[in-house]
C-alpha positions as CSV (number, residue, x, y, z in Angstrom):
1,X,-2.9,28.3,-21.7
2,X,-6.6,28.7,-21.3
3,X,-9.0,31.0,-23.1
4,X,-11.8,32.7,-21.2
5,X,-14.7,33.9,-23.4
6,X,-16.0,37.4,-22.7
7,X,-18.9,39.5,-24.0
8,X,-19.8,43.2,-23.8
9,X,-23.2,44.2,-22.7
10,X,-24.9,47.6,-22.4
11,X,-26.0,48.0,-18.8
12,X,-27.6,50.7,-16.7
13,X,-25.1,51.7,-14.0
14,X,-27.3,52.9,-11.1
15,X,-24.3,54.2,-9.1
16,X,-23.1,56.4,-12.0
17,X,-26.6,57.1,-13.3
18,X,-25.8,56.3,-16.8
19,X,-25.6,53.5,-19.3
20,X,-22.2,52.0,-20.2
21,X,-20.8,48.9,-21.8
22,X,-19.6,46.3,-19.3
23,X,-17.4,43.4,-20.1
24,X,-18.3,40.0,-18.4
25,X,-17.2,36.5,-18.7
26,X,-19.5,34.1,-20.6
27,X,-20.7,31.2,-18.4
28,X,-20.2,27.9,-20.2
29,X,-22.1,24.8,-19.1
30,X,-21.1,23.5,-15.7
31,X,-19.0,20.3,-15.5
32,X,-20.9,18.0,-13.2
33,X,-19.4,15.5,-10.8
34,X,-19.8,12.5,-13.1
35,X,-18.0,14.3,-16.0
36,X,-15.2,15.4,-13.7
37,X,-14.6,12.0,-12.0
38,X,-14.8,10.1,-15.3
39,X,-12.2,12.4,-16.9
40,X,-10.0,12.1,-13.9
41,X,-10.3,8.3,-14.0
42,X,-9.5,8.3,-17.8
43,X,-6.6,10.6,-17.4
44,X,-5.0,9.0,-14.4
45,X,-5.5,5.3,-15.2
46,X,-7.3,4.8,-11.9
47,X,-10.5,2.7,-12.0
48,X,-13.7,4.8,-11.9
49,X,-15.0,3.0,-8.8
50,X,-11.8,3.9,-6.9
51,X,-12.0,7.5,-8.1
52,X,-15.6,7.7,-7.0
53,X,-14.9,6.2,-3.6
54,X,-11.9,8.5,-3.0
55,X,-13.9,11.6,-4.0
56,X,-16.8,10.6,-1.7
57,X,-14.4,10.1,1.2
58,X,-12.6,13.4,0.6
59,X,-15.9,15.3,0.2
60,X,-17.2,13.8,3.5
61,X,-14.0,14.8,5.4
62,X,-14.0,18.3,3.9
63,X,-17.6,18.7,5.1
64,X,-16.8,17.4,8.5
65,X,-13.8,19.7,9.0
66,X,-15.8,22.7,7.7
67,X,-18.7,22.0,9.9
68,X,-16.4,22.0,12.9
69,X,-14.9,25.4,12.2
70,X,-11.7,24.4,10.3
71,X,-10.3,25.9,7.2
72,X,-9.6,23.2,4.7
73,X,-6.9,23.3,2.0
74,X,-7.5,21.2,-1.0
75,X,-4.1,20.4,-2.7
76,X,-3.4,22.7,-5.7
77,X,-6.9,24.2,-5.7
78,X,-7.0,26.4,-2.6
79,X,-8.6,26.7,0.8
80,X,-12.2,26.9,1.9
81,X,-13.8,28.1,5.2
82,X,-17.2,29.1,6.4
83,X,-17.9,32.8,7.2
84,X,-20.8,34.9,8.3
85,X,-22.1,38.4,8.1
86,X,-23.7,39.8,11.2
87,X,-25.4,43.0,12.3
88,X,-23.4,45.2,14.5
89,X,-24.6,45.6,18.1
90,X,-24.2,48.5,20.5
91,X,-23.6,46.2,23.5
92,X,-21.8,42.8,24.0
93,X,-25.1,41.4,25.4
94,X,-26.9,42.1,22.1
95,X,-24.1,40.6,19.9
96,X,-24.2,36.9,19.1
97,X,-25.6,34.2,16.9
98,X,-29.0,36.0,16.6
99,X,-27.3,38.8,14.7
100,X,-26.1,36.6,11.9
101,X,-27.9,37.3,8.6
102,X,-25.8,35.6,6.0
103,X,-23.7,32.4,5.9
104,X,-21.1,32.1,3.2
105,X,-18.2,30.0,2.0
106,X,-14.9,31.8,1.6
107,X,-12.6,30.4,-1.1
108,X,-8.9,31.5,-1.5
109,X,-7.3,30.0,-4.6
110,X,-3.9,28.5,-4.5
111,X,-0.9,30.2,-6.2
112,X,-0.9,27.7,-9.2
113,X,-4.6,28.6,-9.9
114,X,-3.9,32.3,-9.5
115,X,-1.0,32.0,-12.0
116,X,-3.3,30.2,-14.4
117,X,-5.7,33.1,-14.2
118,X,-3.0,35.6,-14.8
119,X,-1.8,33.8,-18.0
120,X,-5.3,33.1,-19.4
121,X,-6.2,34.8,-22.6
122,X,-9.5,36.4,-23.3
123,X,-11.6,35.8,-26.4
124,X,-14.5,38.0,-27.5
125,X,-17.9,36.3,-27.9
126,X,-18.8,36.3,-31.6
127,X,-22.4,36.8,-32.6
128,X,-23.6,34.4,-35.3
129,X,-27.1,35.7,-35.7
130,X,-29.1,38.8,-35.1
131,X,-30.9,37.4,-32.1
132,X,-28.1,37.7,-29.4
133,X,-26.8,34.2,-30.0
134,X,-23.2,33.4,-30.3
135,X,-20.7,30.7,-31.0
136,X,-19.5,28.9,-27.9
137,X,-15.9,27.6,-28.1
138,X,-15.1,24.1,-27.0
139,X,-13.5,23.7,-23.6
């Protein structure tokens, strides 16, 4: 079971026109591609070169499918698809690609990932000095 670190911060809530404490997750350092693939190789017994080649091939195929309008499901993680936000138009003639103002990636997590999130425990950020620092738990 995972632990997600949270901290509380006093913020100005413009919508409510007041200050209130808001709970947020603490962002830990990002795990980069090299770390991920090396750990996957070590934990699976598959040679690193093979893992890197497979990850490269899968990444290229995911990009190709996405760029051609497909939704792509990655086993046990979830599905990805491209989406857009576009301005509304009064007539069909005005509507179209020129009205798009935001491109985005839409991710829908898988049921196993959703269940992991539901079982995760939350741990408060602990301050270790008076300067807003804190202790960061090991992943």
